[in-house]
C-alpha atoms as one frame of an Amber mdcrd trajectory, in Angstrom:
protein
-103.348-162.416 -21.724-106.363-164.715 -21.372-105.526-167.445 -23.858-107.237
-170.833 -23.864-105.339-173.995 -23.129-104.595-175.718 -26.428-105.215-179.488
 -26.362-102.297-180.304 -28.729 -99.404-178.918 -26.617 -97.819-179.405 -23.215
 -99.101-177.067 -20.488 -97.005-173.914 -20.202 -96.219-172.443 -16.770 -94.859
-168.984 -15.995 -92.700-168.438 -12.903 -92.427-164.792 -11.769 -89.875-164.298
  -8.964 -87.006-161.876  -8.437 -84.824-164.600  -6.855 -82.813-166.366  -9.547
 -82.366-169.542  -7.482 -86.135-169.862  -6.942 -86.777-169.504 -10.664 -84.086
-172.074 -11.505 -85.311-174.581  -8.888 -88.938-174.316  -9.999 -87.917-174.684
 -13.647 -86.024-177.924 -12.893 -88.899-179.324 -10.830 -91.619-178.422 -13.335
 -89.700-179.489 -16.449 -89.071-182.868 -14.809 -92.885-183.262 -14.825 -93.030
-182.521 -18.580 -94.255-178.929 -18.312 -92.955-176.100 -20.474 -91.623-173.301
 -18.271 -91.173-169.576 -18.830 -89.711-167.277 -16.183 -89.597-163.566 -15.399
 -87.793-161.570 -12.695 -90.415-158.833 -12.395 -94.195-158.405 -12.605 -93.798
-156.098 -15.601 -91.806-158.715 -17.485 -94.312-161.418 -16.536 -97.296-159.384
 -17.761 -95.497-158.772 -21.062 -94.960-162.517 -21.488 -98.632-163.155 -20.786
 -99.509-160.743 -23.581 -97.391-162.617 -26.128 -97.435-166.253 -24.961-100.115
-168.850 -24.312 -99.770-169.593 -20.591-101.844-172.082 -18.601-100.745-171.308
 -15.031 -98.693-168.631 -13.240 -96.583-168.987 -10.076 -96.287-165.410  -8.808
 -94.152-164.044  -5.959 -95.796-161.332  -3.860 -92.683-159.280  -3.042 -91.268
-158.022  -6.323 -89.287-154.911  -7.276 -91.434-152.306  -8.968 -94.986-153.592
  -9.477 -95.979-155.924  -6.641 -97.446-159.384  -7.082-100.813-158.237  -5.733
-100.907-155.342  -8.213-100.072-157.741 -11.058-102.838-160.066  -9.890-105.306
-157.170  -9.884-104.291-156.241 -13.440-104.914-159.808 -14.586-108.442-159.692
 -13.204-109.152-156.272 -14.751-108.019-157.538 -18.158-110.521-160.411 -18.140
-113.339-159.994 -20.642-116.895-160.528 -19.300-117.626-164.260 -19.095-113.998
-165.244 -19.811-111.802-167.069 -17.304-108.340-165.817 -16.309-105.154-167.832
 -16.140-104.993-169.508 -12.681-102.396-167.848 -10.446-100.599-169.589  -7.566
 -99.200-166.929  -5.220 -95.901-167.668  -3.421 -94.326-165.614  -0.639 -91.477
-165.795   1.832 -93.108-163.287   4.160 -96.724-164.343   3.879 -99.337-163.167
   6.319-103.000-164.003   6.744-103.817-160.549   5.382-101.767-161.213   2.234
-103.449-164.579   1.709-106.924-163.093   2.130-106.189-160.227  -0.250-104.692
-162.563  -2.864-107.760-164.804  -2.644-110.074-161.831  -3.106-108.115-160.878
  -6.210-108.689-164.346  -7.665-105.561-166.286  -6.681-106.029-170.043  -7.053
-103.705-171.014  -4.189-101.214-169.520  -1.712 -97.840-171.167  -0.994 -95.235
-170.118   1.558 -91.467-170.302   1.135 -89.474-172.450   1.517 -91.464-174.294
  -1.115 -92.244-177.965  -0.714 -91.882-179.868  -4.010 -94.922-182.077  -3.490
 -97.070-179.146  -2.371 -96.089-177.186  -5.475 -96.934-180.066  -7.808-100.320
-180.657  -6.185-101.188-176.961  -6.531-100.092-176.883 -10.192-102.014-180.047
 -11.096-105.161-178.744  -9.410-104.855-175.380 -11.150-104.430-177.015 -14.570
-107.348-179.335 -13.886-109.553-176.328 -13.108-108.236-174.570 -16.222-109.203
-177.515 -18.425-112.634-177.758 -16.804-113.336-174.040 -17.278-112.158-174.195
 -20.891-114.431-177.165 -21.574-117.393-175.460 -19.905-116.775-172.382 -22.029
-116.606-174.512 -25.166-119.836-176.307 -24.308-121.622-173.044 -23.513-120.522
-171.632 -26.853-121.677-174.799 -28.615-125.034-174.797 -26.844-125.614-171.100
 -27.488-124.878-171.711 -31.165-127.151-174.716 -31.265-130.037-172.773 -29.775
-129.331-169.484 -31.538-132.297-167.622 -32.973-131.505-166.681 -36.556-133.376
-164.135 -38.598-133.488-160.562 -39.821-136.743-160.800 -41.744-139.683-158.472
 -40.997-141.587-161.443 -39.556-138.949-161.957 -36.849-138.239-158.378 -35.766
-141.449-157.956 -33.697-140.725-161.270 -31.960-137.187-160.204 -31.013-138.514
-156.905 -29.668-141.175-158.675 -27.590-138.631-161.124 -26.148-136.405-158.214
 -25.125-139.308-156.624 -23.237-140.775-159.657 -21.511-137.592-161.627 -20.674
-136.352-159.436 -17.764-139.760-159.647 -16.060-141.283-162.579 -14.154-144.386
-162.651 -16.357-145.628-165.995 -17.628-145.482-166.355 -21.396-147.570-168.381
 -23.825-145.756-169.137 -27.084-147.943-170.065 -30.046-146.979-171.309 -33.478
-146.997-174.298 -35.790-144.992-177.403 -34.955-141.320-177.000 -35.804-141.208
-173.193 -35.814-138.716-172.960 -32.941-140.918-172.300 -29.913-138.255-173.872
 -27.693-135.700-171.353 -28.978-138.054-168.535 -27.980-138.430-170.039 -24.503
-134.658-170.416 -24.122-134.092-166.831 -25.242-136.568-165.649 -22.591-134.755
-167.703 -19.943-131.246-166.606 -20.939-132.170-162.912 -20.808-134.000-163.155
 -17.488-132.907-162.792 -13.873-133.245-166.608 -13.640-130.636-167.285 -16.338
-128.233-168.870 -13.829-130.962-171.308 -12.801-132.000-174.436 -14.716-133.964
-174.469 -17.953-136.189-177.553 -17.993-138.397-178.614 -20.895-141.274-181.067
 -20.725-143.314-182.215 -23.711-146.786-182.676 -22.255-147.955-184.579 -25.353
-145.200-187.189 -25.082-146.010-188.294 -21.509-148.886-190.752 -20.972-151.788
-189.169 -19.012-151.327-191.594 -16.122-147.692-190.492 -15.647-147.932-186.739
 -16.242-148.608-185.869 -12.593-145.671-187.958 -11.379-143.376-186.344 -13.984
-144.436-182.795 -13.135-144.884-182.996  -9.361-142.837-186.051  -8.356-143.900
-188.919  -6.124-143.145-190.455  -2.763-141.798-193.949  -2.241-144.637-196.475
  -2.442-147.095-194.011  -3.962-147.908-196.573  -6.674-146.576-199.822  -8.072
-143.027-199.224  -9.242-142.425-196.154  -7.056-139.428-197.698  -5.290-138.016
-194.365  -4.116-138.892-190.691  -3.820-138.643-188.788  -7.096-138.531-185.037
  -7.621-140.864-183.739 -10.298-139.867-181.341 -13.054-141.307-178.372 -11.144
-138.808-179.104  -8.360-135.973-179.722 -10.816-136.677-176.300 -12.374-136.781
-174.536  -8.986-135.014-171.185  -9.327-135.227-171.334 -13.116-137.619-171.749
 -16.020-139.957-174.630 -16.852-141.055-174.813 -20.478-144.301-176.767 -20.813
-144.445-177.660 -24.502-147.686-178.832 -26.130-149.580-177.820 -23.001-152.848
-178.048 -24.934-152.539-181.852 -24.813-152.521-182.048 -21.010-155.399-183.766
 -19.237-157.906-181.685 -17.276-156.851-183.367 -14.024-153.218-182.388 -14.536
-154.283-178.889 -15.584-155.995-178.422 -12.225-152.800-179.288 -10.340-150.665
-177.022 -12.538-153.113-174.204 -11.832-152.712-174.761  -8.091-148.904-174.562
  -8.339-149.161-171.323 -10.308-151.582-169.855  -7.762-149.800-170.887  -4.562
-146.190-171.635  -5.516-146.595-175.000  -3.772-146.972-178.568  -4.997-147.676
-181.919  -3.410-145.918-185.021  -4.666-148.051-187.980  -5.710-148.605-189.977
  -2.517-147.287-187.124  -0.401-148.954-184.999   2.268-146.644-182.045   2.892
-146.540-179.206   0.349-143.227-178.308  -1.294-142.515-174.678  -2.189-141.033
-173.913  -5.620-139.996-170.718  -7.377-140.423-171.415 -11.085-141.187-169.256
 -14.096-143.500-171.180 -16.416-143.290-170.624 -20.163-145.963-172.598 -22.034
-146.072-173.433 -25.728-148.708-174.899 -28.002-149.588-175.363 -31.663-153.278
-175.460 -30.794-155.846-172.688 -30.603-156.281-172.660 -26.812-159.242-170.306
 -26.998-161.077-172.899 -29.089-159.924-175.636 -26.684-161.397-173.602 -23.812
-164.674-173.064 -25.689-164.950-176.802 -26.382-164.196-177.752 -22.766-160.810
-179.373 -23.321-158.744-176.696 -21.570-159.431-174.882 -18.308-160.276-171.242
 -18.790-158.686-170.193 -15.469-155.420-171.914 -16.397-155.487-170.285 -19.831
-155.653-166.828 -18.280-152.914-167.720 -15.767-150.578-168.774 -18.583-151.542
-166.145 -21.108-150.091-163.064 -19.411-147.998-162.347 -22.523-148.460-164.141
 -25.855-145.617-164.480 -28.355-146.132-165.983 -31.808-143.354-167.923 -33.537
-143.902-167.401 -37.290-143.834-170.311 -39.757-140.843-170.672 -42.069-142.933
-169.840 -45.156-143.498-166.365 -43.644-139.766-165.695 -43.234-138.124-167.070
 -46.373-135.725-164.096 -46.386-134.000-165.789 -43.441-133.570-169.059 -45.313
-130.006-168.472 -46.688-128.658-167.488 -43.272-130.357-170.463 -41.624-129.060
-172.884 -44.252-125.478-171.665 -43.838-125.803-171.942 -40.042-127.104-175.522
 -40.233-124.485-176.496 -42.830-121.700-175.250 -40.533-123.235-177.087 -37.544
-123.642-180.419 -39.327-120.205-180.205 -40.962-118.643-179.627 -37.550-120.675
-182.462 -35.973-119.579-184.910 -38.684-115.951-183.803 -38.911-116.341-182.327
 -42.421-114.765-179.177 -43.719-117.433-176.495 -44.074-119.181-177.002 -47.414
-120.297-174.399 -49.896-123.925-174.151 -51.037-124.805-173.758 -54.719-127.043
-170.667 -55.162-129.521-172.868 -57.076-130.154-174.724 -53.803-131.484-171.570
 -52.132-133.815-170.939 -55.063-135.156-174.494 -54.961-135.657-174.353 -51.183
-137.613-171.094 -51.467-140.228-172.812 -53.670-141.109-175.285 -50.927-144.024
-174.618 -48.525-142.219-176.083 -45.475-145.103-177.736 -43.617-142.556-178.994
 -41.058-141.030-175.516 -40.713-137.502-175.112 -39.315-137.362-178.700 -38.068
-138.014-179.939 -41.599-135.345-177.571 -42.974-132.776-178.942 -40.502-133.538
-182.506 -41.590-133.173-181.553 -45.262-129.854-179.775 -44.681-128.447-182.584
 -42.535-129.161-185.060 -45.326-127.643-182.728 -47.923-124.469-182.281 -45.856
-124.026-186.033 -45.529-124.818-186.900 -49.165-122.908-184.066 -50.873-119.252
-183.597 -51.852-117.461-180.280 -51.270-120.445-178.272 -52.544-124.114-178.894
 -51.763-126.090-178.958 -55.011-129.762-179.376 -55.925-129.268-183.078 -56.659
-128.153-183.571 -53.031-131.595-182.514 -51.794-134.322-185.110 -51.121-136.423
-186.301 -54.066-139.205-184.035 -52.841-137.286-181.058 -54.277-136.709-182.576
 -57.711-138.640-180.910 -60.520-140.507-183.546 -62.478-141.329-182.488 -66.075
-145.024-182.562 -66.847-146.021-182.964 -63.231-149.623-182.466 -62.229-150.947
-179.750 -59.907-148.534-179.318 -56.970-150.175-176.423 -55.094-146.641-175.206
 -54.352-145.845-178.367 -52.414-143.369-179.764 -54.892-145.257-183.035 -55.558
-148.480-184.369 -57.058-151.349-184.871 -54.646-154.354-187.123 -55.190-156.915
-184.312 -55.117-160.220-183.991 -56.921-159.781-180.333 -57.893-163.211-180.302
 -59.533-165.030-180.425 -56.212-162.626-178.328 -54.121-164.132-174.955 -55.183
-167.313-175.897 -53.322-165.419-176.361 -50.063-164.733-173.838 -47.311-161.146
-172.679 -46.784-160.817-174.937 -43.721-162.099-177.935 -45.683-159.699-177.127
 -48.524-156.747-177.011 -46.101-157.814-180.289 -44.498-158.130-181.947 -47.914
-154.643-180.825 -48.941-153.088-181.823 -45.612-154.776-185.237 -45.724-153.497
-185.914 -49.250-150.032-184.652 -48.343-149.760-186.871 -45.256-151.030-189.893
 -47.152-148.438-189.370 -49.881-145.632-189.056 -47.323-146.729-192.191 -45.477
-146.770-194.156 -48.720-143.315-192.875 -49.679-141.923-194.173 -46.383-143.898
-197.436 -46.454-145.943-196.250 -43.469-142.894-196.138 -41.218-144.058-193.606
 -38.625-140.597-192.609 -37.382-139.162-191.970 -40.848-142.296-190.154 -42.018
-142.350-187.908 -38.949-138.650-187.103 -39.451-139.241-186.227 -43.108-142.167
-183.986 -42.134-140.231-182.395 -39.297-142.874-183.208 -36.668-143.054-185.393
 -33.559-144.231-189.017 -33.886-147.050-188.301 -31.421-148.218-185.421 -33.602
-148.209-187.648 -36.687-150.221-190.323 -34.854-152.829-187.692 -33.957-153.106
-186.529 -37.560-153.464-190.114 -38.838-156.311-190.611 -36.397-157.912-187.227
 -37.121-157.912-187.782 -40.903-158.729-191.505 -40.580-155.746-192.413 -42.761
-155.503-196.125 -43.488-152.912-198.212 -45.267-154.031-199.743 -48.560
């Protein structure tokens, strides 16, 4: 009864009227405009046709023998599944009253036409109804696509506590701090919190605090007035205002300057902000979800993050586990990404050789889920009907007689003789430094390609190059 409008066929209209001449006249008019037309002489017959046929619009008489038009309209609404749109119904009547029109509108009628019918008025109503039908179908398709794109996948023991925590905290207004390595899907956690909250109909806005230069962060978050600084040619709303009535995800919040932190704290305390160059406060109702891959407690101890802001943000902490801790989810994730990338590239869905899963499980995944997506996208593009081990990047090739790999799948230039004298932190730093250096060399020090291969942001890679003092030979 609630079938979607197929893009490869002419729109189909259903005329339900007990007057034979009305049905015949409407059929002639509508078929002359290249519509397919079905007709029924009773509401019961019309509802039966809707069950068996794909119909895009209904023209329904109110006064019918047996079941009335209003009763049929009510049944159409009751049959709609939650979140699904009904077929648009244009009500027609020879004895229409204001009461009838109001009741039909309340029951979801798209339009109300009085007899005798005017040809031009009928065609305008039909075109508008079909236009709305197409728009609703496209919105539904996009929502389905977006929900699939941002779906959280996983049944592993590492993910079950996270799902349970999201279910508890999402319906509340509590602020949430999401921790986890880069690429673990912290944005997906934030979106899940938003979609299961009372603010789900409001906007979801994400800002990467590390990607915005310090001198622009305040303007981006709080907006600015015209003339506030050179280049401010008009008033601009900040992201707090854009997210009003919804959720603002502040990613990489540990990289925000202390000055900007102070202003964020004020917004959280008062619910008001002041645009750069402005004087009057602006009220906003925003739920802030922050995310970071840093240890904020250490940042607080070392004076790089405000303690009062940390406690404001850290009402509830959720941890997004690294991919290496949830390898049981890897097959399901791979199949999901394969289907997504095949659909995006117009390929038929490809099969995955079981040997691929085994090879992927041996990898340590320093770039986490983001790295896995990059690997699978490449494999989808480079493979034939079946994705095989040889379609994976060279990183996953097993080289005979290779030196110590430390589970990373490649040789690293490490002096293993002196590593036993190091602390665990120093050992990790040594391995990460060697790993980054090898990746940079493989990509001829191209930052964008190296960051993509690692599954991290370019800004994050720049920070690591500086931290480890990596230099090109």
